[in-house]
Z-matrix of the N, CA and C atoms (Angstrom, degrees):
N
C 1 1.464
C 2 1.564 1 108.46
N 3 1.454 2 115.67 1 -49.17
C 4 1.399 3 125.73 2 -173.45
C 5 1.612 4 102.39 3 -62.42
N 6 1.296 5 118.72 4 -45.47
C 7 1.456 6 122.09 5 -174.19
C 8 1.601 7 106.76 6 -63.31
N 9 1.344 8 117.80 7 -45.32
C 10 1.367 9 116.67 8 175.85
C 11 1.474 10 115.38 9 -57.40
N 12 1.355 11 115.94 10 -42.22
C 13 1.417 12 118.68 11 -178.22
C 14 1.559 13 112.25 12 -66.69
N 15 1.271 14 109.85 13 -38.63
C 16 1.430 15 114.77 14 173.34
C 17 1.572 16 117.98 15 -60.27
N 18 1.280 17 114.32 16 -43.43
C 19 1.432 18 125.08 17 171.91
C 20 1.464 19 114.52 18 -54.47
N 21 1.372 20 112.31 19 -47.92
C 22 1.486 21 118.23 20 178.03
C 23 1.461 22 112.95 21 -62.41
N 24 1.399 23 115.78 22 -40.88
C 25 1.409 24 120.83 23 -177.77
C 26 1.608 25 109.47 24 -68.53
N 27 1.302 26 114.50 25 -37.63
C 28 1.522 27 117.32 26 177.93
C 29 1.629 28 109.23 27 -61.07
N 30 1.326 29 108.08 28 -48.36
C 31 1.495 30 109.64 29 -173.26
C 32 1.559 31 107.49 30 -66.68
N 33 1.316 32 120.12 31 -38.37
C 34 1.398 33 118.33 32 179.42
C 35 1.465 34 113.92 33 -65.42
N 36 1.331 35 117.22 34 -40.01
C 37 1.493 36 116.60 35 177.28
C 38 1.565 37 114.27 36 -63.39
N 39 1.271 38 114.09 37 -38.26
C 40 1.499 39 120.98 38 175.03
C 41 1.586 40 107.23 39 -57.78
N 42 1.358 41 113.38 40 -50.76
C 43 1.506 42 116.33 41 -179.77
C 44 1.481 43 115.81 42 -59.29
N 45 1.451 44 111.94 43 -44.25
C 46 1.426 45 113.87 44 174.64
C 47 1.524 46 116.13 45 -58.58
N 48 1.283 47 118.98 46 -44.49
C 49 1.430 48 122.81 47 172.30
C 50 1.419 49 114.39 48 -49.36
N 51 1.445 50 114.28 49 -56.85
C 52 1.426 51 124.96 50 179.50
C 53 1.595 52 117.91 51 -50.63
N 54 1.366 53 101.95 52 -43.80
C 55 1.469 54 115.27 53 -177.94
C 56 1.695 55 110.18 54 -68.03
N 57 1.292 56 106.50 55 -42.96
C 58 1.465 57 108.17 56 -177.82
C 59 1.580 58 112.06 57 -71.76
N 60 1.291 59 113.59 58 -25.83
C 61 1.539 60 116.72 59 177.77
C 62 1.540 61 107.58 60 -67.57
N 63 1.587 62 111.05 61 -44.64
C 64 1.528 63 111.51 62 179.55
C 65 1.582 64 110.43 63 -65.94
N 66 1.284 65 116.11 64 -30.69
C 67 1.524 66 122.89 65 -175.21
C 68 1.534 67 113.53 66 -81.17
N 69 1.353 68 119.44 67 -4.93
C 70 1.336 69 121.19 68 -178.33
C 71 1.632 70 119.56 69 82.08
N 72 1.345 71 109.17 70 6.75
C 73 1.484 72 116.92 71 179.17
C 74 1.489 73 110.70 72 -85.23
N 75 1.265 74 116.20 73 -19.22
C 76 1.493 75 113.52 74 178.91
C 77 1.488 76 110.76 75 -86.83
N 78 1.309 77 108.96 76 120.33
C 79 1.566 78 118.34 77 -164.64
C 80 1.472 79 104.05 78 -86.10
N 81 1.298 80 119.58 79 71.18
C 82 1.456 81 123.83 80 176.50
C 83 1.441 82 113.09 81 41.08
N 84 1.231 83 119.27 82 59.93
C 85 1.493 84 117.99 83 178.09
C 86 1.544 85 112.64 84 120.71
N 87 1.307 86 115.43 85 -24.89
C 88 1.487 87 123.79 86 -179.91
C 89 1.500 88 108.72 87 -162.81
N 90 1.262 89 114.37 88 138.85
C 91 1.502 90 121.56 89 178.36
C 92 1.572 91 109.59 90 -111.85
N 93 1.175 92 107.27 91 163.23
C 94 1.740 93 113.50 92 -178.75
C 95 1.487 94 114.51 93 -39.77
N 96 1.293 95 114.47 94 -40.78
C 97 1.521 96 116.82 95 -175.43
C 98 1.475 97 111.74 96 -68.12
N 99 1.301 98 119.22 97 -15.45
C 100 1.481 99 122.97 98 172.73
C 101 1.480 100 109.98 99 101.10
N 102 1.383 101 122.12 100 -17.46
C 103 1.342 102 119.69 101 174.92
C 104 1.563 103 119.25 102 -61.57
N 105 1.271 104 118.26 103 139.68
C 106 1.474 105 121.37 104 -178.74
C 107 1.514 106 110.53 105 -80.05
N 108 1.295 107 118.20 106 125.55
C 109 1.461 108 118.70 107 164.15
C 110 1.493 109 105.89 108 -91.94
N 111 1.268 110 114.60 109 -123.21
C 112 1.559 111 117.87 110 176.09
C 113 1.482 112 108.81 111 -127.57
N 114 1.316 113 114.98 112 150.36
C 115 1.534 114 122.38 113 174.21
C 116 1.512 115 106.90 114 -101.53
N 117 1.263 116 114.51 115 140.70
C 118 1.427 117 130.61 116 175.37
C 119 1.538 118 109.74 117 -69.70
N 120 1.320 119 115.68 118 -19.64
C 121 1.483 120 117.58 119 -178.38
C 122 1.592 121 112.32 120 -93.73
N 123 1.338 122 112.59 121 143.38
C 124 1.452 123 120.67 122 -179.24
C 125 1.534 124 109.40 123 -126.58
N 126 1.241 125 117.51 124 125.00
C 127 1.561 126 117.25 125 172.71
C 128 1.530 127 107.16 126 -113.10
N 129 1.357 128 112.03 127 113.97
C 130 1.477 129 120.57 128 179.37
C 131 1.515 130 110.28 129 -120.60
N 132 1.302 131 111.37 130 178.10
C 133 1.498 132 117.70 131 -174.16
C 134 1.548 133 113.87 132 -61.15
N 135 1.475 134 110.14 133 -26.88
C 136 1.473 135 114.42 134 -172.92
C 137 1.454 136 114.93 135 -107.79
N 138 1.347 137 115.45 136 10.73
C 139 1.540 138 123.10 137 -178.61
C 140 1.484 139 119.46 138 155.06
N 141 1.250 140 110.45 139 -177.06
C 142 1.579 141 115.73 140 178.37
C 143 1.498 142 100.67 141 -121.73
N 144 1.413 143 117.95 142 138.11
C 145 1.306 144 122.88 143 -177.46
C 146 1.637 145 115.83 144 -133.11
N 147 1.194 146 125.18 145 149.78
C 148 1.363 147 127.82 146 168.08
C 149 1.444 148 117.50 147 -126.71
N 150 1.375 149 113.75 148 117.86
C 151 1.440 150 119.47 149 -171.37
C 152 1.496 151 116.44 150 55.49
N 153 1.348 152 116.24 151 31.57
C 154 1.556 153 120.57 152 178.64
C 155 1.390 154 112.11 153 90.69
N 156 1.354 155 123.51 154 -4.26
C 157 1.478 156 126.73 155 179.05
C 158 1.557 157 106.62 156 -100.77
N 159 1.330 158 115.74 157 133.65
C 160 1.574 159 115.91 158 174.57
C 161 1.493 160 111.19 159 -71.73
N 162 1.209 161 114.43 160 141.47
C 163 1.500 162 122.01 161 168.30
C 164 1.518 163 109.26 162 -96.78
N 165 1.406 164 108.88 163 105.61
C 166 1.383 165 119.13 164 179.71
C 167 1.513 166 115.29 165 -58.25
N 168 1.328 167 115.94 166 141.34
C 169 1.404 168 120.24 167 -176.88
C 170 1.504 169 123.56 168 60.44
N 171 1.370 170 116.69 169 5.08
C 172 1.388 171 119.47 170 175.38
C 173 1.568 172 111.94 171 -70.19
N 174 1.230 173 120.85 172 141.88
C 175 1.429 174 127.58 173 179.22
C 176 1.473 175 112.45 174 -78.36
N 177 1.394 176 125.21 175 108.38
C 178 1.272 177 126.22 176 176.71
C 179 1.598 178 111.60 177 -58.24
N 180 1.234 179 118.56 178 -40.58
C 181 1.436 180 125.82 179 -170.51
C 182 1.566 181 113.06 180 -76.54
N 183 1.231 182 117.74 181 -23.37
C 184 1.494 183 123.47 182 -177.63
C 185 1.486 184 112.87 183 -118.06
N 186 1.303 185 119.88 184 0.11
C 187 1.484 186 122.53 185 -174.26
C 188 1.591 187 112.86 186 -72.79
N 189 1.250 188 116.25 187 132.19
C 190 1.414 189 120.59 188 -177.29
C 191 1.536 190 111.70 189 -136.69
N 192 1.234 191 117.57 190 124.72
C 193 1.482 192 123.81 191 175.11
C 194 1.471 193 112.18 192 -78.42
N 195 1.392 194 116.58 193 125.65
C 196 1.448 195 124.06 194 179.76
C 197 1.477 196 103.87 195 -96.84
N 198 1.387 197 117.51 196 -153.66
C 199 1.463 198 121.55 197 173.93
C 200 1.492 199 106.72 198 -119.17
N 201 1.310 200 117.78 199 164.99
C 202 1.353 201 126.09 200 177.53
C 203 1.540 202 115.44 201 79.27
N 204 1.357 203 114.56 202 18.85
C 205 1.450 204 120.00 203 -179.31
C 206 1.485 205 114.39 204 93.85
N 207 1.410 206 115.93 205 -5.06
C 208 1.453 207 123.07 206 -169.36
C 209 1.561 208 104.75 207 -93.14
N 210 1.372 209 114.03 208 150.73
C 211 1.444 210 122.32 209 172.96
C 212 1.499 211 109.59 210 -146.17
N 213 1.281 212 122.59 211 157.42
C 214 1.511 213 119.52 212 169.03
C 215 1.502 214 110.39 213 -140.43
N 216 1.302 215 111.91 214 163.64
C 217 1.491 216 118.62 215 164.12
C 218 1.403 217 110.57 216 -134.60
N 219 1.322 218 127.51 217 -169.29
C 220 1.433 219 124.34 218 -172.73
C 221 1.537 220 114.68 219 -63.07
N 222 1.333 221 113.49 220 -19.43
C 223 1.543 222 115.69 221 -174.22
C 224 1.631 223 116.26 222 -121.21
N 225 1.372 224 112.82 223 -14.44
C 226 1.435 225 117.11 224 -171.33
C 227 1.418 226 111.97 225 -140.24
N 228 1.308 227 112.86 226 161.21
C 229 1.502 228 126.23 227 170.98
C 230 1.550 229 108.78 228 -119.10
N 231 1.356 230 112.89 229 135.82
C 232 1.429 231 120.30 230 -178.79
C 233 1.476 232 116.30 231 -122.49
N 234 1.271 233 120.85 232 148.07
C 235 1.495 234 121.32 233 175.85
C 236 1.443 235 102.17 234 -132.87
N 237 1.404 236 115.64 235 119.25
C 238 1.474 237 122.22 236 175.31
C 239 1.558 238 111.53 237 55.76
N 240 1.353 239 115.72 238 32.21
C 241 1.380 240 123.58 239 175.25
C 242 1.589 241 113.72 240 89.79
N 243 1.258 242 118.90 241 -5.44
C 244 1.398 243 120.88 242 -179.81
C 245 1.565 244 109.50 243 -105.34
N 246 1.313 245 114.29 244 136.82
C 247 1.417 246 121.27 245 -177.78
C 248 1.697 247 111.25 246 -65.94
N 249 1.344 248 115.93 247 130.88
C 250 1.447 249 120.11 248 169.43
C 251 1.476 250 111.60 249 -89.28
N 252 1.381 251 113.13 250 105.86
C 253 1.494 252 121.55 251 -170.94
C 254 1.529 253 116.46 252 -52.55
N 255 1.381 254 109.88 253 -39.88
C 256 1.465 255 113.68 254 -174.59
C 257 1.496 256 118.90 255 -104.70
N 258 1.236 257 114.08 256 19.96
C 259 1.535 258 119.71 257 -176.22
C 260 1.612 259 104.70 258 -107.63
N 261 1.381 260 106.16 259 141.80
C 262 1.495 261 118.01 260 -179.40
C 263 1.518 262 106.67 261 -108.01
N 264 1.450 263 111.35 262 119.24
C 265 1.401 264 118.73 263 -178.78
C 266 1.504 265 116.26 264 -64.04
N 267 1.202 266 115.10 265 -27.39
C 268 1.629 267 120.34 266 -175.73
C 269 1.515 268 111.87 267 -70.30
N 270 1.353 269 111.91 268 -21.35
C 271 1.617 270 110.63 269 -177.26
C 272 1.620 271 105.28 270 -125.71
N 273 1.307 272 121.62 271 9.80
C 274 1.377 273 123.59 272 -177.52
C 275 1.491 274 117.15 273 -65.09
N 276 1.444 275 117.54 274 125.65
C 277 1.455 276 115.81 275 175.65
C 278 1.548 277 110.05 276 -134.59
N 279 1.346 278 112.23 277 142.92
C 280 1.499 279 114.60 278 174.27
C 281 1.551 280 110.24 279 -88.70
N 282 1.317 281 108.80 280 132.39
C 283 1.606 282 117.87 281 -175.54
C 284 1.514 283 109.35 282 -95.79
N 285 1.316 284 117.78 283 -28.57
C 286 1.422 285 123.08 284 -171.96
C 287 1.494 286 115.61 285 107.57
N 288 1.342 287 117.04 286 171.16
C 289 1.510 288 118.70 287 175.83
C 290 1.526 289 111.22 288 54.64
N 291 1.352 290 117.89 289 27.49
C 292 1.436 291 121.22 290 -179.44
C 293 1.554 292 117.68 291 85.39
N 294 1.334 293 109.25 292 -9.26
C 295 1.633 294 119.28 293 -179.36
C 296 1.541 295 106.52 294 -83.22
N 297 1.356 296 115.52 295 145.00
C 298 1.496 297 125.91 296 165.40
C 299 1.466 298 107.07 297 -149.34
N 300 1.319 299 115.82 298 161.86
C 301 1.438 300 119.84 299 171.89
C 302 1.587 301 108.14 300 -152.14
N 303 1.446 302 102.31 301 165.76
C 304 1.538 303 114.31 302 176.08
C 305 1.497 304 107.10 303 -125.18
N 306 1.226 305 125.08 304 -165.94
C 307 1.501 306 121.44 305 -178.82
C 308 1.557 307 112.04 306 -69.31
N 309 1.202 308 113.94 307 -24.48
C 310 1.601 309 119.48 308 -172.08
C 311 1.567 310 111.59 309 -111.02
N 312 1.298 311 121.85 310 -20.77
C 313 1.513 312 119.56 311 -162.33
C 314 1.494 313 104.58 312 -143.87
N 315 1.462 314 111.38 313 155.06
C 316 1.502 315 119.84 314 170.08
C 317 1.503 316 104.25 315 -116.08
N 318 1.300 317 116.66 316 149.36
C 319 1.420 318 126.97 317 -177.39
C 320 1.501 319 112.39 318 -130.46
N 321 1.327 320 117.67 319 140.37
C 322 1.510 321 121.13 320 173.24
C 323 1.609 322 99.49 321 -120.53
N 324 1.296 323 115.74 322 111.94
C 325 1.494 324 120.42 323 -170.66
C 326 1.485 325 110.79 324 51.90
N 327 1.397 326 114.15 325 -115.34
C 328 1.479 327 113.15 326 -175.63
C 329 1.575 328 114.01 327 -100.55
N 330 1.382 329 115.08 328 6.33
C 331 1.484 330 118.00 329 -177.86
C 332 1.471 331 115.18 330 -109.48
N 333 1.280 332 110.86 331 138.85
C 334 1.562 333 114.03 332 177.21
C 335 1.491 334 108.75 333 -78.26
N 336 1.368 335 115.41 334 142.98
C 337 1.456 336 117.48 335 -175.24
C 338 1.603 337 98.61 336 -103.35
N 339 1.391 338 113.02 337 112.81
C 340 1.518 339 122.04 338 179.83
C 341 1.451 340 106.78 339 -66.70
N 342 1.327 341 113.60 340 137.00
C 343 1.358 342 122.47 341 171.82
C 344 1.602 343 117.46 342 84.60
N 345 1.323 344 115.90 343 -14.43
C 346 1.487 345 126.78 344 176.01
C 347 1.526 346 111.80 345 -50.21
N 348 1.248 347 121.25 346 144.81
C 349 1.601 348 119.75 347 175.02
C 350 1.469 349 101.55 348 -106.03
N 351 1.299 350 120.05 349 114.18
C 352 1.467 351 127.26 350 173.63
C 353 1.495 352 114.59 351 -56.29
N 354 1.361 353 115.49 352 -37.61
C 355 1.435 354 122.34 353 -169.98
C 356 1.495 355 108.76 354 -69.84
N 357 1.393 356 122.04 355 -33.66
C 358 1.438 357 120.81 356 -177.88
C 359 1.484 358 114.30 357 -115.89
N 360 1.392 359 111.31 358 8.87
C 361 1.551 360 114.31 359 179.94
C 362 1.436 361 111.38 360 -71.86
N 363 1.422 362 114.39 361 141.06
C 364 1.443 363 119.81 362 174.25
C 365 1.605 364 109.54 363 -145.45
N 366 1.299 365 112.03 364 139.70
C 367 1.499 366 120.02 365 179.51
C 368 1.495 367 106.19 366 -80.62
N 369 1.326 368 118.85 367 144.94
C 370 1.519 369 123.64 368 179.76
C 371 1.483 370 98.59 369 -129.45
N 372 1.400 371 109.66 370 166.98
C 373 1.538 372 121.42 371 179.68
C 374 1.610 373 110.57 372 -59.80
N 375 1.374 374 112.53 373 159.46
C 376 1.467 375 120.92 374 176.17
C 377 1.557 376 117.38 375 67.78
N 378 1.281 377 119.46 376 7.73
C 379 1.491 378 116.08 377 179.82
C 380 1.619 379 108.51 378 105.99
N 381 1.338 380 112.64 379 -6.70
C 382 1.495 381 113.40 380 -174.07
C 383 1.555 382 105.90 381 -85.49
N 384 1.304 383 112.25 382 163.98
C 385 1.568 384 120.12 383 178.86
C 386 1.511 385 108.83 384 -164.35
N 387 1.245 386 121.48 385 155.84
C 388 1.492 387 122.19 386 174.95
C 389 1.522 388 112.51 387 -149.28
N 390 1.330 389 111.37 388 159.92
C 391 1.510 390 114.92 389 167.49
C 392 1.464 391 107.55 390 -128.69
N 393 1.266 392 119.30 391 -161.14
C 394 1.515 393 120.20 392 -173.90
C 395 1.632 394 110.30 393 -63.64
N 396 1.334 395 115.96 394 -30.87
C 397 1.513 396 114.57 395 -173.53
C 398 1.495 397 116.00 396 -112.10
N 399 1.461 398 114.61 397 -27.08
C 400 1.454 399 114.72 398 -173.60
C 401 1.562 400 111.18 399 -130.17
N 402 1.343 401 114.60 400 164.54
C 403 1.409 402 124.62 401 173.96
C 404 1.518 403 106.45 402 -116.85
N 405 1.402 404 113.54 403 144.96
C 406 1.430 405 123.97 404 177.69
C 407 1.447 406 116.17 405 -129.10
N 408 1.287 407 112.99 406 151.39
C 409 1.532 408 124.14 407 167.27
C 410 1.482 409 111.99 408 -123.23
N 411 1.169 410 117.25 409 120.00
C 412 1.481 411 122.62 410 178.76
C 413 1.502 412 109.91 411 47.85
N 414 1.357 413 121.11 412 45.03
C 415 1.258 414 123.44 413 172.53
C 416 1.742 415 112.85 414 91.36
N 417 1.233 416 113.10 415 -15.09
C 418 1.442 417 117.82 416 -177.75
C 419 1.496 418 117.07 417 -99.85
N 420 1.221 419 119.76 418 129.79
C 421 1.516 420 120.81 419 -175.69
C 422 1.556 421 107.24 420 -64.48
N 423 1.357 422 114.28 421 137.77
C 424 1.388 423 119.20 422 176.86
C 425 1.556 424 105.91 423 -96.88
N 426 1.244 425 115.04 424 107.87
C 427 1.553 426 123.50 425 -172.70
C 428 1.491 427 105.66 426 -61.76
N 429 1.326 428 112.94 427 130.35
C 430 1.450 429 122.31 428 172.30
C 431 1.606 430 118.09 429 84.17
N 432 1.388 431 108.40 430 -5.58
C 433 1.505 432 110.48 431 178.71
C 434 1.489 433 115.60 432 -75.99
N 435 1.301 434 118.48 433 140.58
C 436 1.372 435 124.03 434 -175.89
C 437 1.528 436 111.87 435 -90.57
N 438 1.388 437 117.82 436 111.98
C 439 1.453 438 118.46 437 -176.16
C 440 1.567 439 106.98 438 -68.84
N 441 1.244 440 119.97 439 -32.38
C 442 1.664 441 122.85 440 -174.23
C 443 1.581 442 99.42 441 -56.61
N 444 1.310 443 121.49 442 -59.10
C 445 1.459 444 120.50 443 -164.52
C 446 1.504 445 111.18 444 -98.95
N 447 1.359 446 122.90 445 3.20
C 448 1.474 447 127.62 446 -175.06
C 449 1.644 448 105.08 447 -62.77
N 450 1.338 449 113.46 448 129.49
C 451 1.426 450 116.55 449 165.87
C 452 1.586 451 111.30 450 -141.71
N 453 1.292 452 115.01 451 145.42
C 454 1.540 453 119.94 452 175.87
C 455 1.500 454 108.86 453 -91.99
N 456 1.300 455 110.91 454 132.89
C 457 1.447 456 117.13 455 179.10
C 458 1.423 457 109.07 456 -98.69
N 459 1.325 458 127.44 457 -110.79
C 460 1.404 459 129.20 458 179.67
C 461 1.456 460 112.19 459 -135.05
N 462 1.377 461 115.59 460 160.87
C 463 1.488 462 114.82 461 168.92
C 464 1.537 463 113.63 462 68.44
N 465 1.287 464 123.34 463 16.56
C 466 1.503 465 124.77 464 -171.49
C 467 1.454 466 116.12 465 87.23
N 468 1.348 467 119.43 466 1.99
C 469 1.458 468 120.44 467 179.72
C 470 1.494 469 106.57 468 -91.90
N 471 1.437 470 114.06 469 149.05
C 472 1.420 471 121.62 470 175.28
C 473 1.422 472 104.89 471 -151.26
N 474 1.352 473 114.51 472 169.54
C 475 1.506 474 119.70 473 -179.96
C 476 1.518 475 110.70 474 -157.26
N 477 1.232 476 110.93 475 153.90
C 478 1.568 477 121.19 476 169.29
C 479 1.541 478 107.86 477 -122.96
N 480 1.262 479 118.91 478 -174.57
C 481 1.414 480 118.74 479 -179.44
C 482 1.520 481 120.71 480 -63.17
N 483 1.420 482 111.83 481 -14.64
C 484 1.420 483 115.05 482 -178.99
C 485 1.539 484 114.98 483 -120.07
N 486 1.352 485 118.49 484 -21.10
C 487 1.453 486 122.13 485 -171.12
C 488 1.451 487 113.39 486 -137.68
N 489 1.331 488 112.21 487 157.73
C 490 1.568 489 118.60 488 168.62
C 491 1.454 490 109.33 489 -113.64
N 492 1.266 491 112.18 490 145.02
C 493 1.572 492 122.13 491 -173.46
C 494 1.501 493 106.11 492 -119.47
N 495 1.377 494 115.25 493 152.52
C 496 1.423 495 120.11 494 173.01
C 497 1.542 496 101.97 495 -136.52
N 498 1.262 497 114.07 496 116.02
C 499 1.655 498 119.44 497 -177.08
C 500 1.479 499 108.21 498 40.30
N 501 1.355 500 118.57 499 57.12
C 502 1.421 501 122.94 500 171.46
C 503 1.456 502 113.73 501 87.07
N 504 1.254 503 124.76 502 -19.60
C 505 1.562 504 124.64 503 -171.69
C 506 1.515 505 108.87 504 -101.76
N 507 1.345 506 116.96 505 128.76
C 508 1.449 507 120.30 506 178.50
C 509 1.573 508 108.65 507 -66.69
N 510 1.310 509 117.40 508 125.16
C 511 1.436 510 120.41 509 175.03
C 512 1.514 511 115.16 510 -111.35
N 513 1.330 512 117.44 511 -13.15
C 514 1.421 513 117.72 512 178.18
C 515 1.544 514 107.77 513 -163.63
């Protein structure tokens, strides 16, 4: 009986992981629930690879796979196997929701967010983020949104003192 229950549990967990990968909840190697799906990175004796393609000049000895498609070695930061030119591996941090930062810059996926302040930048639910002066949705500044009063509600809705937003677009 225990063996049957264990088998059912194993099949269910594999199905959940597969479903979450299809549904976008698997955060490229790990999803918010903390269960590990699979990483597209591979570190072997003869190199570092992403989806079967070698990452040139990546350090095998110091390479670490992070979450959200990011990885670092002692000298570089990578997103989905491609080097982020302006990112510093020594101060690089994953914030969630596709956002990351180092001491000098903020990134959304593989793009640097111009003008974003890394010292005050914080990722919020549903793809939103903010720093001291601006509000962002999926890496793009939301024109006119007030960072001081901005708050995310649920199901993609957010608001500030003057407006309501739905998935980054002002609706009222």
